[in-house]
C-alpha angles and dihedrals in degrees: 000000000000125000115265118272120251106230125184121182126177130183121214132157095349093311129102116208115203128195121186130185113194127196109221134131093227094199116187098205091238102088123090128217126230092277091054095253119137113252105230119246115265116167142140112262102178137031125186128180122191132191112205087339096308117112116246100168134023120178137176114210133184137180096306095083123095129246113277094014123216118213125189126179142149134221134180117251132026127120135223109283096024117132122249119189126191120195131183134189124198134207091261092057096254116140136193128191126185133173136208135179119240112251 
């Protein structure tokens, strides 16, 4: 299982700014290892962020995202103490969901 995401969310002047650091290899399937064998593709395909159960961001990713991706976005609303959850799904069917409170 992947390491937990590091999620930071801060509310200021009616806008919540979210920063997320995800731990994932994000392999394209085009690189080769030292033995010359192709490293299988393994990358995040979907990201969904929810605020109190309501979706505030949906994204579809592919191989063009770097290892251990960083995601930053803003949305209107939110309040200090509200829950923010971020979930990803990768091309192998693995998922990860983590939550943080808005500061």
